[in-house]
N, C-alpha and C positions, 0 to 999 in steps of 0.2 A: 542699705538694710532692703531684707529679704522682700521681696515681689510680696504685694496683696491689692486689695479693692477696699477702700476705706467710703465709709456715708459722709458725702463732701455739701452737704444742703438737705434739709428736711421743712414744707411748709403743707399747708392745707386752706381751703378756700367754702368758707362755711357761709350757705344763703340767709339773707337779714330773719324771711318768714319764719315762722315756726308753728309747731299741729298742741297744744298743750296734752294733759294727761286729760284732762278734761275735752277738750274736741275731741277726742279718740273716742271717749267716753258716750260722749252725744254721737258719735259715728258710726259703733256701739250699738245704737236705740236701746242704751242702759245697758247692754248684755254682761259687759264691764264697767265696771263703776269705775271713778276714780282714782278712786284708791287701790286698786287691785293694780288697776294700769301704772300706779306707781311704787306700791309694795310686790308684787308678783313679777311684772314684766321688767318693772328698775328704770322706769325713766318718766320724768316731769316734765318733761317735751324735746319735739324733735326737730332740725331742720326740715323743710320745703320745699320746694324748688318756685324760684318766682318767675317773671317770664322771659331774663336774658339766660335761665339753668339750663339750658341742656348739659346731656350727659359731656358732649368735647369741648363746650365752650366753656363748663367748669372746670376741665383739667388746661383747659389755658388759664383760667387766671390761677390755679392753684400751681404752675409752672412759671410764670409771670411772680407771683409771689416769691416765687422760693432763689430766680434768677434774680430778682433785685434784692432782697433780705444779704443775700450770701455774695454779692459783685462779683458773677457768674455771667460769660460772654457767649450766652446760646452759639456764638460760631466752635464754642471748643468742645459742644456736643457734640460723637462721632452717630451715636444712636439711639432716638424714643422708641423708649416698650410702655406702650399704651398698654392701662391694664382696668380702663373703664368700658364697664359696661358697653351689652349687644342695645339694650334699648337708649338710642343712642336719636342725634335730629335728622338724618336720613340711615336710612338701612342700604347696606352695602357699599356705604363709606368709609375709609380706613381712618378711626382715628387718629392715631400716632402721625399721619401724613400732614393733616390737618392744621394736628397741635404742633407741629415740623414747622408749618410750614406759616402758622397766627406769632409763633416766636420767637422768627427770626434764626432759626436753628439750620442757615442754609447747606454745611454740608453737613449734614445726618444723613442715614437713610431710619425709617420706623416701621413697623411693622405692631401690629395688637395681638395679645396675647389671655386666654382666657380659662381659668378654670375657678370659675365664682369665688366668693369669700378667702381665699388661698391664692389668689393673681397675683399679690400684691411679693410676698414672701417668698412664691413660685419665681415670678419674676427677679426679684432680686438673686434665687440661683442660675436661674439661665443669664445674668447681665454679666454677673461673676466666672460664672466657667467662661464667658466669652471673651472676656475683659485677658483670663488668666492664659487663654489658650491666642490670641492674634496680637501680636508688637503695635498692630497699627492702631487698637482700637483704648483709650483713655478715660472716656467720658462718654457715661450713661443716664441721662433722663430717663425715671419711671416715671408715672402720669396718670390719672382718668380719670374722671366724674362717673358720677353712682346718683341714678334716682327711683332704681327699683318698685320704692312704695308709692310710685305711680297705678302699678295691678293691683295693689290691694283696697277687696271691697269686706270696709267692717263690719258686714253684717255676714259676713263667711265665719264662723267659729271653727274653721280647719285651718286657717290660717292666723290664727291669735298671734300664734310664736313668732309672726313677722310683722305682728301690729308697730313691731318699732323702727320698721323703714325707714330713714332720712335720708337726705341728698347733701351733695355738699364734692370736691375732686381732694384729691392730692399728688402731691411730685418725691419721689426725693433722688437725690445729683449721687450716683459713687463715679470714685475718680481710681484711678491703676496711682500705688504705690503714692497714695496723698499722707501718710504717717499718723494717723489715728483715725480714730473710731473704723474700726476693721468689722468687718462681714466676714464670719467666719464659715462653721458649716450649718445645712439645714437636712431635713429629715422630712419627706414627704409621703402618703397614705393615698393613694384610690382607689374605691371600694365601689364597684358600678352594677353590684345589687342593688345600689339607691341609683342608677344614673335617672330613672322617670318618675321615680317618686314624689317630685319637684316639678314644677313647671306652667310655662303661662299656657292655658290652655285652645285660644284661636289666634292665630295667625301668622301659622306657622304655615307649609303644606298639606300636615293632616288635615285640619280649620281654619281653610284660611277663611278669614273676615269677610263677610256677607251683609246685605240688608238684614238677614236674619236674624244676625248676633249680635249685630254693630252698636246695641244700647249695655250688653253686658261684653264684649269682648275685650275690653279694652280695661277692666278691673278683674282679670281670669289667671290672676297666677294663682294654682289652687295645689291642694297634694291630692295626688292623684291616687294614692293605696297608703292608706290610716292605718289600718292595723300590722301590714305587712312594714312601715317607713319606725310606727313606735316599736316595733318589738326589734327591729335589729338596729335601730339607734341603743336600744337601753342593752342591749348584749355589745355591742362596736364602739358606739360613741367620745362615753370616756376615756375606754380608755386607748382607743386610740391614739385620745387627745394628747393626753398623757405622753403617749409613746412618742410622738412627735418630738416633744418637748425635751424631754431626757436623752433622747438619740442625738437630736441633734446638738446638744450639752456635753454628752459624749464624743462624738467624732471632733470637739470642740476643743478637746480637753480640758473642760469640766461636770460636774456635775447638780442636780436641783438645789444645793449647801450654798453653790456660789451664784445663787442669781440674785444679781441689785436691783433690776424692775425689769415687768414684765407688760410687754408692750399687748395687750390681747381685746380681740374682738368683746361688743356688747353682745349679750344676752340678760337675761332674767336671773335675777341679784344671788340666788338661792346657787345657782350654776358655782354664777364667778365666786363667789363664796369658796362653794368644795372644791373649786380646782388650787385657789390663792391656800385652803387648806390642806392639799394632797405636796403642793409642792412646800409646804415650812414654811407659807409666806404671812405676814401680814399685810394689810389692805396699803397701808405707807411704801409699796413694793409697786405700785400697779395705778391707774388713773380708770374710775369705774363710769363710763360715760353716760351719765345722765339725764345730762342735758343737754346729750347729741342722739341717742338711739342707736341704731346700727345702720352706716354708711359702707357696708359692705364689704366688699378689701382695703377700703380707705382705715377705716378704726385703725390698724396698726400704724398706718402715718399717722393719724391726728392724736393718739395714745402715744407714741413716740417723742411726740412736737409737744403736747402737753405734759408728760413727763417733765419734759426740757426745762419749759418757761415757771414750771412750781418748782422748779428744784431735785426734783424726785429721780435722775437720772445725773450723775458725776460723774469727774474723769474717774477713770476704773471701772465703772459698775459692767458687771456683765450682765448684757439685757439679750433675751428674750421676744420676739416675733411669734404670734404663734396665731393660727383661724383656724377655723371648717365651715368647707361650703356644702351646699348643696349637691348633689352630684354622686357621690360624696367623695370628699375631700378634706387633708386634714394636714399643718403644714406649719414645721416653728423652722425657725435661724437663731442663730447667736451672735450676737454681736460686742466685741468689746469696747467700749466706748472711752475715751479718751486718747492720748499720745499713746502711740505704741514704743513698746523697748525693749530692744533689739538685747 
């Protein structure tokens, strides 16, 4: 069999606590109605972190779920790539190394990778490229947690497109020459003209947290350039979103007509329907994450797993993962699900 990399396991962790559309509406002071949150922003509820749901800890929980479900020994893991967010239990700790220790992956080495909501897809490309070029590397764990919703001020309407930010963790295990679920080719675009359109205003070296700003610093995820970002997104976002999907498919030897399942991030329902329509897909070819909101780069893992659980992903299907992340980045990959037939 030709050399390849396949998906050996996929799992997630979702906290027990949820914030409903009604509660989001109340948090906005009624500026957004419950109906508008549901119909325009596209979610009924979203998970929020409990007391023990730190970013790194949710990655640990997702990894342990994955190892248990697929009966994989953590000592098989050669590398841990953490896709968890920078907002975590302790700044300047390396999440991958923490997760490695907690799950018993004693043989592995770990590192963190960041590209916001494209991180999972980019990490899969990095892992595949490393495995294909290094004969000693056979198993990679991609894992992380996300709770950036902590930074949302619901009274700030500039960030209403991020009211859907939730919390959770995800894990993927890639194996060389697995014989099934082949990870094919990826396509990635980034555009630095958006680099500082969105960010957390306080807590970095430019605006450190102090006594004067501490009351609002921890709710300061904001849009720095509202009009500029809107104009650039209108020009570039949807074309780039569709481009990475089509380029990934083309590099893999397929076209959009071949898509069997689209593991797509959560955004407003009108955008979700538009993308499906542009790709010629009906809603049975995806899962709309209306009961989860947007868990950043965990969305693609969550969507793939839900697709499997709901019978939407079947052997022989062409699966496409796609994301877009502030900064801005767009990324997609193509997977041939099921047994590899030479």
